[in-house]
N, C-alpha and C positions, 0 to 999 in steps of 0.2 A: 472374567466372568464372575457376575455376581451371584447368579442361580444357577440349578443344575438343570440339565433337561430332564423330562420324566423318563425317558427312554436311556438307559445307560449304555446302549449302543453309540448314542449321538454324543456322549461324553467324551471332551478331548480337552487334555490340560497342558497349556503349554508355560513353561517356567525360564523363559529368556528375559523376561522383564525385571528389572533391579529390584531386590526385596521391599516391599511396601507398595509398590508400583502396579497396577494391572499391565499388561500388554498395550491396550488404547493408551494409558495414560503415561506410560514410557514414550511411545508414538508421539504424543502432543507435548512432551516437554521440551521447554524452549534450550536451544543449543547454548553451549557455553562459549562457542566462536572456535573451537577445536575444528578440525577437518571432519566430514562426514566420515565415517567409519564404513568400510566395504563389507560386502558378505563375508569374505574370506577373514576379516578381523571379528566377526560377529561371533558371541558363542553360540555354540550348537543348541539348537531347540529340542527338547523333550515332550513327548506326546505320549498319552495313556490310551489305548485303544481296546475296548472290551468285545471279546468275540464270543458268539453263543457258542455252543459245545460243536455244532457241525463245522463252523469256519474255522475254530481251533484245531480240531482235529486234521481239516485240509489243511492249515499252515504247518502243522507240525508234521505231516506227510510231504509235503513240499520240502520243507527243511531235511529232513530225512533223505530223500530222493538227491537233492542238490550236493549234499555232504558225500553221498555214496560216488554221484557220476564225479566230482572233483577231486576225491579222496582226500578232504581236509575238512578239519572243522570249519563252519560257516556260522557266524551268529544269526538270530533271526533279523537283529538290526541291520546287518549286511543284506539281508535278503529284502527288507523293506527298502532301505536305500536304493538297490540296484533295481526293484519295481518302480519306484519314483521316479529314476533317471531314466529307465526305459520308456514308461508312461508320457513324460515331458518330453524326450526327443523322438519319439517316434508316432507320427501321425495315425498311423493305422492303429496302434495299440492305444493311443490317447482315445479314437473312436469308439474302440471295444469297451473301453471302461465307462464312456459316456452311455453306451446303449446298456452297458449291464445295469448302470446306476437308473437309467430309465424304466426298465424291465422290472427290476428288483428294488424299487426305491425302500430307504428306511421306513421303519414304521414306527 
């Protein structure tokens, strides 16, 4: 991304592209003839999400509740990965996320 959105809640920063290349430039880079890497071979992606105070408090409470229920430390990254996997695999949850985004669009 060359410019920043005006709303900080819309900012996502991906750091999977090689140094000096944007993610789109890395995707468009010519192949060196080696086999195409699989998703399992790809480095993890890192995203930054800015939450408003209410959303941050809700996320903190979710983390505390989950940790209490399973009796061990769970990182917020683990929570986000679990939520993404559930939303991707469960059509009903997928539609709930879609409905929530339609009702409360980012401003």
